[in-house]
All heavy atoms as a GROMACS GRO file, in nm:
protein
  505
    1MET      N    1   0.295   1.245  -1.289
    1MET     CA    2   0.298   1.264  -1.146
    1MET      C    3   0.330   1.131  -1.079
    1MET      O    4   0.271   1.028  -1.109
    1MET     CB    5   0.163   1.316  -1.098
    1MET     CG    6   0.155   1.322  -0.950
    1MET     SD    7   0.013   1.393  -0.865
    1MET     CE    8  -0.117   1.407  -0.975
    2ASP      N    9   0.426   1.132  -0.988
    2ASP     CA   10   0.462   1.012  -0.912
    2ASP      C   11   0.359   0.988  -0.803
    2ASP      O   12   0.312   1.082  -0.738
    2ASP     CB   13   0.599   1.028  -0.847
    2ASP     CG   14   0.712   1.023  -0.948
    2ASP    OD1   15   0.693   0.964  -1.055
    2ASP    OD2   16   0.820   1.078  -0.918
    3GLU      N   17   0.325   0.863  -0.783
    3GLU     CA   18   0.235   0.826  -0.674
    3GLU      C   19   0.308   0.731  -0.581
    3GLU      O   20   0.385   0.645  -0.624
    3GLU     CB   21   0.110   0.759  -0.728
    3GLU     CG   22   0.018   0.850  -0.805
    3GLU     CD   23  -0.108   0.780  -0.848
    3GLU    OE1   24  -0.096   0.674  -0.914
    3GLU    OE2   25  -0.216   0.830  -0.817
    4ARG      N   26   0.283   0.748  -0.453
    4ARG     CA   27   0.341   0.662  -0.351
    4ARG      C   28   0.230   0.607  -0.262
    4ARG      O   29   0.128   0.671  -0.244
    4ARG     CB   30   0.440   0.742  -0.264
    4ARG     CG   31   0.569   0.775  -0.334
    4ARG     CD   32   0.660   0.856  -0.241
    4ARG     NE   33   0.794   0.866  -0.290
    4ARG     CZ   34   0.835   0.945  -0.389
    4ARG    NH1   35   0.749   1.020  -0.452
    4ARG    NH2   36   0.961   0.946  -0.427
    5LEU      N   37   0.255   0.491  -0.209
    5LEU     CA   38   0.160   0.432  -0.114
    5LEU      C   39   0.182   0.494   0.023
    5LEU      O   40   0.295   0.519   0.064
    5LEU     CB   41   0.180   0.282  -0.105
    5LEU     CG   42   0.133   0.201  -0.224
    5LEU    CD1   43   0.182   0.057  -0.213
    5LEU    CD2   44  -0.018   0.204  -0.237
    6ARG      N   45   0.071   0.515   0.093
    6ARG     CA   46   0.075   0.561   0.231
    6ARG      C   47  -0.027   0.478   0.309
    6ARG      O   48  -0.126   0.433   0.253
    6ARG     CB   49   0.037   0.709   0.243
    6ARG     CG   50   0.135   0.803   0.178
    6ARG     CD   51   0.264   0.812   0.258
    6ARG     NE   52   0.359   0.901   0.197
    6ARG     CZ   53   0.466   0.864   0.128
    6ARG    NH1   54   0.491   0.736   0.110
    6ARG    NH2   55   0.549   0.952   0.076
    7VAL      N   56  -0.002   0.461   0.437
    7VAL     CA   57  -0.096   0.388   0.521
    7VAL      C   58  -0.131   0.476   0.641
    7VAL      O   59  -0.046   0.545   0.696
    7VAL     CB   60  -0.039   0.252   0.566
    7VAL    CG1   61   0.077   0.267   0.661
    7VAL    CG2   62  -0.147   0.166   0.627
    8ASN      N   63  -0.258   0.474   0.677
    8ASN     CA   64  -0.303   0.541   0.798
    8ASN      C   65  -0.284   0.442   0.912
    8ASN      O   66  -0.358   0.343   0.921
    8ASN     CB   67  -0.450   0.582   0.784
    8ASN     CG   68  -0.501   0.655   0.906
    8ASN    OD1   69  -0.462   0.628   1.018
    8ASN    ND2   70  -0.592   0.748   0.882
    9PRO      N   71  -0.188   0.466   1.001
    9PRO     CA   72  -0.158   0.367   1.105
    9PRO      C   73  -0.269   0.352   1.208
    9PRO      O   74  -0.276   0.251   1.276
    9PRO     CB   75  -0.029   0.420   1.168
    9PRO     CG   76  -0.028   0.565   1.138
    9PRO     CD   77  -0.100   0.581   1.007
   10VAL      N   78  -0.355   0.451   1.219
   10VAL     CA   79  -0.466   0.442   1.313
   10VAL      C   80  -0.573   0.347   1.259
   10VAL      O   81  -0.632   0.269   1.334
   10VAL     CB   82  -0.526   0.582   1.341
   10VAL    CG1   83  -0.650   0.573   1.427
   10VAL    CG2   84  -0.421   0.672   1.405
   11LEU      N   85  -0.596   0.352   1.128
   11LEU     CA   86  -0.699   0.268   1.067
   11LEU      C   87  -0.651   0.125   1.039
   11LEU      O   88  -0.731   0.032   1.040
   11LEU     CB   89  -0.747   0.329   0.936
   11LEU     CG   90  -0.824   0.462   0.945
   11LEU    CD1   91  -0.858   0.512   0.806
   11LEU    CD2   92  -0.948   0.446   1.030
   12CYS      N   93  -0.523   0.109   1.012
   12CYS     CA   94  -0.470  -0.022   0.973
   12CYS      C   95  -0.485  -0.124   1.086
   12CYS      O   96  -0.450  -0.096   1.201
   12CYS     CB   97  -0.324  -0.010   0.933
   12CYS     SG   98  -0.254  -0.166   0.876
   13THR      N   99  -0.539  -0.240   1.050
   13THR     CA  100  -0.556  -0.346   1.149
   13THR      C  101  -0.471  -0.469   1.118
   13THR      O  102  -0.489  -0.574   1.178
   13THR     CB  103  -0.706  -0.387   1.158
   13THR    OG1  104  -0.754  -0.418   1.028
   13THR    CG2  105  -0.788  -0.274   1.219
   14GLY      N  106  -0.380  -0.457   1.022
   14GLY     CA  107  -0.282  -0.562   0.995
   14GLY      C  108  -0.336  -0.685   0.926
   14GLY      O  109  -0.289  -0.795   0.951
   15HIS      N  110  -0.433  -0.669   0.838
   15HIS     CA  111  -0.485  -0.784   0.763
   15HIS      C  112  -0.380  -0.844   0.670
   15HIS      O  113  -0.379  -0.962   0.644
   15HIS     CB  114  -0.608  -0.745   0.679
   15HIS     CG  115  -0.729  -0.719   0.761
   15HIS    ND1  116  -0.813  -0.819   0.802
   15HIS    CD2  117  -0.781  -0.604   0.810
   15HIS    CE1  118  -0.912  -0.768   0.871
   15HIS    NE2  119  -0.893  -0.637   0.879
   16GLY      N  120  -0.292  -0.758   0.613
   16GLY     CA  121  -0.185  -0.805   0.526
   16GLY      C  122  -0.225  -0.826   0.381
   16GLY      O  123  -0.144  -0.871   0.301
   17LEU      N  124  -0.348  -0.793   0.346
   17LEU     CA  125  -0.392  -0.811   0.208
   17LEU      C  126  -0.310  -0.727   0.111
   17LEU      O  127  -0.280  -0.770   0.000
   17LEU     CB  128  -0.541  -0.775   0.196
   17LEU     CG  129  -0.605  -0.796   0.059
   17LEU    CD1  130  -0.595  -0.942   0.016
   17LEU    CD2  131  -0.750  -0.751   0.061
   18CYS      N  132  -0.268  -0.608   0.154
   18CYS     CA  133  -0.188  -0.521   0.067
   18CYS      C  134  -0.058  -0.589   0.025
   18CYS      O  135  -0.016  -0.579  -0.090
   18CYS     CB  136  -0.161  -0.387   0.135
   18CYS     SG  137  -0.090  -0.399   0.301
   19ALA      N  138   0.004  -0.661   0.117
   19ALA     CA  139   0.129  -0.731   0.085
   19ALA      C  140   0.105  -0.848  -0.008
   19ALA      O  141   0.191  -0.881  -0.091
   19ALA     CB  142   0.197  -0.778   0.213
   20GLU      N  143  -0.011  -0.911   0.003
   20GLU     CA  144  -0.044  -1.020  -0.089
   20GLU      C  145  -0.069  -0.968  -0.229
   20GLU      O  146  -0.029  -1.031  -0.327
   20GLU     CB  147  -0.168  -1.094  -0.039
   20GLU     CG  148  -0.144  -1.178   0.084
   20GLU     CD  149  -0.269  -1.251   0.128
   20GLU    OE1  150  -0.349  -1.293   0.040
   20GLU    OE2  151  -0.287  -1.266   0.249
   21LEU      N  152  -0.136  -0.853  -0.239
   21LEU     CA  153  -0.170  -0.798  -0.369
   21LEU      C  154  -0.056  -0.723  -0.436
   21LEU      O  155  -0.050  -0.713  -0.558
   21LEU     CB  156  -0.291  -0.703  -0.355
   21LEU     CG  157  -0.422  -0.768  -0.314
   21LEU    CD1  158  -0.528  -0.662  -0.288
   21LEU    CD2  159  -0.468  -0.866  -0.420
   22LEU      N  160   0.035  -0.668  -0.356
   22LEU     CA  161   0.142  -0.585  -0.411
   22LEU      C  162   0.275  -0.609  -0.338
   22LEU      O  163   0.329  -0.520  -0.274
   22LEU     CB  164   0.100  -0.437  -0.399
   22LEU     CG  165   0.176  -0.335  -0.479
   22LEU    CD1  166   0.166  -0.361  -0.628
   22LEU    CD2  167   0.126  -0.196  -0.449
   23PRO      N  168   0.327  -0.731  -0.347
   23PRO     CA  169   0.450  -0.762  -0.272
   23PRO      C  170   0.572  -0.683  -0.319
   23PRO      O  171   0.670  -0.672  -0.245
   23PRO     CB  172   0.468  -0.912  -0.296
   23PRO     CG  173   0.395  -0.941  -0.422
   23PRO     CD  174   0.279  -0.844  -0.424
   24GLU      N  175   0.565  -0.626  -0.439
   24GLU     CA  176   0.678  -0.547  -0.490
   24GLU      C  177   0.692  -0.415  -0.414
   24GLU      O  178   0.800  -0.355  -0.414
   24GLU     CB  179   0.659  -0.514  -0.639
   24GLU     CG  180   0.648  -0.634  -0.728
   24GLU     CD  181   0.506  -0.688  -0.741
   24GLU    OE1  182   0.415  -0.644  -0.668
   24GLU    OE2  183   0.486  -0.775  -0.825
   25GLN      N  184   0.586  -0.369  -0.350
   25GLN     CA  185   0.587  -0.240  -0.281
   25GLN      C  186   0.556  -0.250  -0.132
   25GLN      O  187   0.576  -0.153  -0.060
   25GLN     CB  188   0.483  -0.148  -0.345
   25GLN     CG  189   0.516  -0.104  -0.486
   25GLN     CD  190   0.609   0.014  -0.486
   25GLN    OE1  191   0.580   0.117  -0.427
   25GLN    NE2  192   0.722   0.000  -0.552
   26VAL      N  193   0.506  -0.365  -0.087
   26VAL     CA  194   0.463  -0.377   0.053
   26VAL      C  195   0.521  -0.504   0.115
   26VAL      O  196   0.506  -0.613   0.061
   26VAL     CB  197   0.308  -0.383   0.063
   26VAL    CG1  198   0.265  -0.390   0.210
   26VAL    CG2  199   0.242  -0.266  -0.008
   27ASN      N  200   0.588  -0.486   0.227
   27ASN     CA  201   0.632  -0.597   0.311
   27ASN      C  202   0.557  -0.586   0.443
   27ASN      O  203   0.502  -0.480   0.474
   27ASN     CB  204   0.783  -0.589   0.337
   27ASN     CG  205   0.862  -0.619   0.213
   27ASN    OD1  206   0.846  -0.724   0.151
   27ASN    ND2  207   0.947  -0.526   0.174
   28LEU      N  208   0.557  -0.692   0.521
   28LEU     CA  209   0.492  -0.688   0.652
   28LEU      C  210   0.596  -0.695   0.762
   28LEU      O  211   0.696  -0.767   0.750
   28LEU     CB  212   0.395  -0.805   0.665
   28LEU     CG  213   0.281  -0.810   0.564
   28LEU    CD1  214   0.195  -0.932   0.589
   28LEU    CD2  215   0.198  -0.682   0.569
   29ASP      N  216   0.570  -0.621   0.869
   29ASP     CA  217   0.660  -0.628   0.983
   29ASP      C  218   0.629  -0.754   1.064
   29ASP      O  219   0.542  -0.834   1.027
   29ASP     CB  220   0.654  -0.500   1.068
   29ASP     CG  221   0.523  -0.480   1.143
   29ASP    OD1  222   0.440  -0.572   1.149
   29ASP    OD2  223   0.504  -0.369   1.196
   30GLU      N  224   0.694  -0.771   1.176
   30GLU     CA  225   0.678  -0.894   1.255
   30GLU      C  226   0.539  -0.909   1.314
   30GLU      O  227   0.500  -1.019   1.355
   30GLU     CB  228   0.784  -0.899   1.364
   30GLU     CG  229   0.777  -0.781   1.460
   30GLU     CD  230   0.903  -0.766   1.542
   30GLU    OE1  231   0.994  -0.697   1.495
   30GLU    OE2  232   0.908  -0.822   1.653
   31TRP      N  233   0.459  -0.802   1.318
   31TRP     CA  234   0.322  -0.806   1.370
   31TRP      C  235   0.217  -0.810   1.259
   31TRP      O  236   0.098  -0.806   1.285
   31TRP     CB  237   0.295  -0.688   1.463
   31TRP     CG  238   0.386  -0.688   1.581
   31TRP    CD1  239   0.378  -0.766   1.692
   31TRP    CD2  240   0.502  -0.608   1.599
   31TRP    NE1  241   0.482  -0.739   1.778
   31TRP    CE2  242   0.559  -0.641   1.722
   31TRP    CE3  243   0.564  -0.509   1.522
   31TRP    CZ2  244   0.675  -0.581   1.771
   31TRP    CZ3  245   0.678  -0.449   1.570
   31TRP    CH2  246   0.732  -0.486   1.694
   32GLY      N  247   0.262  -0.810   1.134
   32GLY     CA  248   0.171  -0.817   1.021
   32GLY      C  249   0.126  -0.682   0.967
   32GLY      O  250   0.035  -0.676   0.884
   33TYR      N  251   0.190  -0.575   1.009
   33TYR     CA  252   0.155  -0.442   0.960
   33TYR      C  253   0.244  -0.404   0.843
   33TYR      O  254   0.360  -0.447   0.835
   33TYR     CB  255   0.167  -0.338   1.072
   33TYR     CG  256   0.055  -0.353   1.173
   33TYR    CD1  257   0.070  -0.435   1.284
   33TYR    CD2  258  -0.066  -0.289   1.155
   33TYR    CE1  259  -0.032  -0.452   1.376
   33TYR    CE2  260  -0.169  -0.305   1.245
   33TYR     CZ  261  -0.152  -0.386   1.355
   33TYR     OH  262  -0.255  -0.403   1.445
   34PRO      N  263   0.191  -0.325   0.749
   34PRO     CA  264   0.266  -0.298   0.627
   34PRO      C  265   0.385  -0.205   0.646
   34PRO      O  266   0.380  -0.108   0.721
   34PRO     CB  267   0.161  -0.232   0.536
   34PRO     CG  268   0.060  -0.174   0.628
   34PRO     CD  269   0.059  -0.263   0.749
   35LEU      N  270   0.491  -0.240   0.575
   35LEU     CA  271   0.609  -0.155   0.559
   35LEU      C  272   0.612  -0.120   0.411
   35LEU      O  273   0.632  -0.209   0.327
   35LEU     CB  274   0.736  -0.230   0.600
   35LEU     CG  275   0.741  -0.278   0.744
   35LEU    CD1  276   0.861  -0.370   0.766
   35LEU    CD2  277   0.745  -0.160   0.839
   36LEU      N  278   0.590   0.005   0.379
   36LEU     CA  279   0.575   0.047   0.240
   36LEU      C  280   0.706   0.095   0.182
   36LEU      O  281   0.787   0.158   0.250
   36LEU     CB  282   0.472   0.160   0.231
   36LEU     CG  283   0.336   0.130   0.293
   36LEU    CD1  284   0.247   0.253   0.283
   36LEU    CD2  285   0.271   0.011   0.228
   37SER      N  286   0.723   0.069   0.055
   37SER     CA  287   0.840   0.118  -0.017
   37SER      C  288   0.834   0.271  -0.022
   37SER      O  289   0.728   0.328  -0.049
   37SER     CB  290   0.841   0.063  -0.159
   37SER     OG  291   0.940   0.128  -0.236
   38PRO      N  292   0.946   0.337   0.001
   38PRO     CA  293   0.947   0.484  -0.010
   38PRO      C  294   0.951   0.532  -0.156
   38PRO      O  295   0.932   0.649  -0.183
   38PRO     CB  296   1.074   0.524   0.064
   38PRO     CG  297   1.164   0.406   0.049
   38PRO     CD  298   1.073   0.285   0.048
   39GLU      N  299   0.975   0.438  -0.246
   39GLU     CA  300   0.986   0.472  -0.388
   39GLU      C  301   0.847   0.491  -0.449
   39GLU      O  302   0.750   0.430  -0.405
   39GLU     CB  303   1.059   0.361  -0.463
   39GLU     CG  304   1.200   0.336  -0.414
   39GLU     CD  305   1.288   0.459  -0.427
   39GLU    OE1  306   1.282   0.526  -0.531
   39GLU    OE2  307   1.362   0.488  -0.332
   40PRO      N  308   0.839   0.573  -0.554
   40PRO     CA  309   0.711   0.586  -0.625
   40PRO      C  310   0.667   0.451  -0.682
   40PRO      O  311   0.750   0.366  -0.715
   40PRO     CB  312   0.740   0.684  -0.738
   40PRO     CG  313   0.865   0.754  -0.699
   40PRO     CD  314   0.942   0.658  -0.612
   41VAL      N  315   0.538   0.434  -0.694
   41VAL     CA  316   0.483   0.313  -0.754
   41VAL      C  317   0.513   0.318  -0.904
   41VAL      O  318   0.475   0.414  -0.971
   41VAL     CB  319   0.331   0.303  -0.730
   41VAL    CG1  320   0.274   0.183  -0.802
   41VAL    CG2  321   0.301   0.297  -0.582
   42PRO      N  322   0.584   0.219  -0.958
   42PRO     CA  323   0.610   0.218  -1.102
   42PRO      C  324   0.478   0.214  -1.181
   42PRO      O  325   0.379   0.154  -1.136
   42PRO     CB  326   0.689   0.090  -1.124
   42PRO     CG  327   0.744   0.054  -0.991
   42PRO     CD  328   0.646   0.105  -0.891
   43ALA      N  329   0.476   0.278  -1.295
   43ALA     CA  330   0.355   0.284  -1.378
   43ALA      C  331   0.298   0.145  -1.405
   43ALA      O  332   0.176   0.126  -1.405
   43ALA     CB  333   0.384   0.358  -1.508
   44ALA      N  334   0.385   0.049  -1.426
   44ALA     CA  335   0.338  -0.086  -1.456
   44ALA      C  336   0.263  -0.149  -1.338
   44ALA      O  337   0.182  -0.239  -1.357
   44ALA     CB  338   0.457  -0.175  -1.494
   45LEU      N  339   0.291  -0.102  -1.217
   45LEU     CA  340   0.224  -0.155  -1.098
   45LEU      C  341   0.106  -0.069  -1.055
   45LEU      O  342   0.039  -0.101  -0.956
   45LEU     CB  343   0.323  -0.167  -0.982
   45LEU     CG  344   0.435  -0.268  -0.999
   45LEU    CD1  345   0.528  -0.265  -0.877
   45LEU    CD2  346   0.378  -0.407  -1.019
   46GLY      N  347   0.079   0.038  -1.128
   46GLY     CA  348  -0.030   0.127  -1.092
   46GLY      C  349  -0.164   0.058  -1.074
   46GLY      O  350  -0.231   0.078  -0.971
   47PRO      N  351  -0.206  -0.027  -1.169
   47PRO     CA  352  -0.335  -0.096  -1.151
   47PRO      C  353  -0.337  -0.187  -1.027
   47PRO      O  354  -0.438  -0.194  -0.957
   47PRO     CB  355  -0.350  -0.177  -1.280
   47PRO     CG  356  -0.268  -0.104  -1.381
   47PRO     CD  357  -0.151  -0.047  -1.303
   48LEU      N  358  -0.226  -0.255  -1.000
   48LEU     CA  359  -0.220  -0.340  -0.881
   48LEU      C  360  -0.223  -0.257  -0.753
   48LEU      O  361  -0.285  -0.297  -0.654
   48LEU     CB  362  -0.095  -0.427  -0.884
   48LEU     CG  363  -0.091  -0.535  -0.992
   48LEU    CD1  364   0.044  -0.604  -0.993
   48LEU    CD2  365  -0.202  -0.635  -0.971
   49ALA      N  366  -0.157  -0.142  -0.755
   49ALA     CA  367  -0.158  -0.054  -0.639
   49ALA      C  368  -0.299  -0.002  -0.613
   49ALA      O  369  -0.345   0.001  -0.498
   49ALA     CB  370  -0.061   0.062  -0.659
   50ARG      N  371  -0.370   0.037  -0.718
   50ARG     CA  372  -0.508   0.085  -0.701
   50ARG      C  373  -0.598  -0.026  -0.649
   50ARG      O  374  -0.686  -0.003  -0.566
   50ARG     CB  375  -0.560   0.144  -0.831
   50ARG     CG  376  -0.501   0.283  -0.857
   50ARG     CD  377  -0.561   0.350  -0.980
   50ARG     NE  378  -0.503   0.303  -1.104
   50ARG     CZ  379  -0.381   0.333  -1.147
   50ARG    NH1  380  -0.303   0.410  -1.076
   50ARG    NH2  381  -0.337   0.287  -1.263
   51ARG      N  382  -0.574  -0.148  -0.695
   51ARG     CA  383  -0.653  -0.260  -0.644
   51ARG      C  384  -0.627  -0.282  -0.496
   51ARG      O  385  -0.718  -0.305  -0.416
   51ARG     CB  386  -0.623  -0.388  -0.722
   51ARG     CG  387  -0.702  -0.504  -0.668
   51ARG     CD  388  -0.687  -0.630  -0.746
   51ARG     NE  389  -0.765  -0.735  -0.678
   51ARG     CZ  390  -0.733  -0.861  -0.680
   51ARG    NH1  391  -0.629  -0.902  -0.749
   51ARG    NH2  392  -0.806  -0.948  -0.616
   52ALA      N  393  -0.500  -0.276  -0.455
   52ALA     CA  394  -0.465  -0.292  -0.314
   52ALA      C  395  -0.532  -0.184  -0.229
   52ALA      O  396  -0.585  -0.213  -0.121
   52ALA     CB  397  -0.314  -0.290  -0.295
   53VAL      N  398  -0.532  -0.062  -0.277
   53VAL     CA  399  -0.598   0.048  -0.206
   53VAL      C  400  -0.747   0.022  -0.195
   53VAL      O  401  -0.806   0.033  -0.087
   53VAL     CB  402  -0.570   0.183  -0.277
   53VAL    CG1  403  -0.661   0.292  -0.223
   53VAL    CG2  404  -0.424   0.222  -0.262
   54ASN      N  405  -0.810  -0.015  -0.305
   54ASN     CA  406  -0.955  -0.037  -0.306
   54ASN      C  407  -0.997  -0.158  -0.225
   54ASN      O  408  -1.107  -0.161  -0.170
   54ASN     CB  409  -1.006  -0.050  -0.450
   54ASN     CG  410  -0.999   0.080  -0.524
   54ASN    OD1  411  -1.006   0.188  -0.466
   54ASN    ND2  412  -0.981   0.071  -0.655
   55ASP      N  413  -0.910  -0.258  -0.216
   55ASP     CA  414  -0.946  -0.382  -0.147
   55ASP      C  415  -0.906  -0.384   0.001
   55ASP      O  416  -0.939  -0.480   0.071
   55ASP     CB  417  -0.883  -0.503  -0.217
   55ASP     CG  418  -0.948  -0.533  -0.351
   55ASP    OD1  419  -1.049  -0.468  -0.384
   55ASP    OD2  420  -0.897  -0.622  -0.423
   56CYS      N  421  -0.840  -0.280   0.048
   56CYS     CA  422  -0.799  -0.276   0.188
   56CYS      C  423  -0.922  -0.283   0.278
   56CYS      O  424  -1.009  -0.196   0.273
   56CYS     CB  425  -0.722  -0.147   0.217
   56CYS     SG  426  -0.677  -0.127   0.391
   57PRO      N  427  -0.934  -0.387   0.361
   57PRO     CA  428  -1.053  -0.404   0.444
   57PRO      C  429  -1.073  -0.292   0.546
   57PRO      O  430  -1.184  -0.263   0.586
   57PRO     CB  431  -1.033  -0.537   0.515
   57PRO     CG  432  -0.905  -0.593   0.468
   57PRO     CD  433  -0.839  -0.496   0.376
   58ALA      N  434  -0.964  -0.227   0.587
   58ALA     CA  435  -0.973  -0.120   0.687
   58ALA      C  436  -0.974   0.019   0.623
   58ALA      O  437  -0.979   0.119   0.694
   58ALA     CB  438  -0.858  -0.132   0.785
   59LEU      N  439  -0.964   0.025   0.489
   59LEU     CA  440  -0.957   0.153   0.417
   59LEU      C  441  -0.840   0.238   0.467
   59LEU      O  442  -0.849   0.361   0.473
   59LEU     CB  443  -1.089   0.230   0.427
   59LEU     CG  444  -1.212   0.155   0.378
   59LEU    CD1  445  -1.337   0.237   0.402
   59LEU    CD2  446  -1.199   0.117   0.232
   60ALA      N  447  -0.731   0.173   0.501
   60ALA     CA  448  -0.615   0.242   0.558
   60ALA      C  449  -0.507   0.272   0.455
   60ALA      O  450  -0.418   0.353   0.482
   60ALA     CB  451  -0.554   0.157   0.669
   61LEU      N  452  -0.514   0.212   0.339
   61LEU     CA  453  -0.411   0.228   0.237
   61LEU      C  454  -0.455   0.332   0.136
   61LEU      O  455  -0.573   0.338   0.098
   61LEU     CB  456  -0.387   0.095   0.167
   61LEU     CG  457  -0.265   0.082   0.077
   61LEU    CD1  458  -0.136   0.099   0.158
   61LEU    CD2  459  -0.265  -0.052   0.006
   62MET      N  460  -0.363   0.417   0.093
   62MET     CA  461  -0.396   0.519  -0.006
   62MET      C  462  -0.277   0.544  -0.099
   62MET      O  463  -0.164   0.512  -0.065
   62MET     CB  464  -0.438   0.648   0.062
   62MET     CG  465  -0.331   0.711   0.148
   62MET     SD  466  -0.395   0.827   0.268
   62MET     CE  467  -0.412   0.719   0.409
   63LEU      N  468  -0.309   0.597  -0.215
   63LEU     CA  469  -0.207   0.644  -0.310
   63LEU      C  470  -0.206   0.795  -0.304
   63LEU      O  471  -0.312   0.858  -0.315
   63LEU     CB  472  -0.242   0.600  -0.452
   63LEU     CG  473  -0.193   0.466  -0.499
   63LEU    CD1  474  -0.252   0.432  -0.635
   63LEU    CD2  475  -0.043   0.459  -0.505
   64VAL      N  476  -0.090   0.852  -0.287
   64VAL     CA  477  -0.078   0.998  -0.286
   64VAL      C  478   0.021   1.040  -0.393
   64VAL      O  479   0.120   0.972  -0.418
   64VAL     CB  480  -0.036   1.052  -0.148
   64VAL    CG1  481  -0.142   1.022  -0.043
   64VAL    CG2  482   0.096   0.994  -0.103
   65GLY      N  483  -0.008   1.150  -0.457
   65GLY     CA  484   0.077   1.201  -0.564
   65GLY      C  485   0.170   1.310  -0.515
   65GLY      O  486   0.136   1.386  -0.424
   66ASP      N  487   0.288   1.314  -0.575
   66ASP     CA  488   0.383   1.423  -0.547
   66ASP      C  489   0.339   1.546  -0.624
   66ASP      O  490   0.294   1.536  -0.737
   66ASP     CB  491   0.525   1.384  -0.590
   66ASP     CG  492   0.585   1.279  -0.500
   66ASP    OD1  493   0.528   1.255  -0.391
   66ASP    OD2  494   0.689   1.223  -0.537
   67ARG      N  495   0.356   1.656  -0.564
   67ARG     CA  496   0.319   1.782  -0.632
   67ARG      C  497   0.441   1.855  -0.678
   67ARG      O  498   0.544   1.846  -0.632
   67ARG     CB  499   0.237   1.870  -0.540
   67ARG     CG  500   0.108   1.801  -0.502
   67ARG     CD  501   0.030   1.886  -0.407
   67ARG     NE  502  -0.073   1.805  -0.349
   67ARG     CZ  503  -0.200   1.816  -0.378
   67ARG    NH1  504  -0.241   1.907  -0.461
   67ARG    NH2  505  -0.288   1.740  -0.322
   0.00000   0.00000   0.00000
């Protein structure tokens, strides 16, 4: 199953930790909010993606699977 990163824009406060932990999948816009890759998270980056989700201070980042 492919997993993709998603962000809840209401919860996100622009800390930018996700981009520090997973720069291969997350860039920041000019205000410091995440711009996520539309591509599935590669299996090799799965542990880093889960860490970014778990470490998000605003609990705004999530991994969602394709059905």
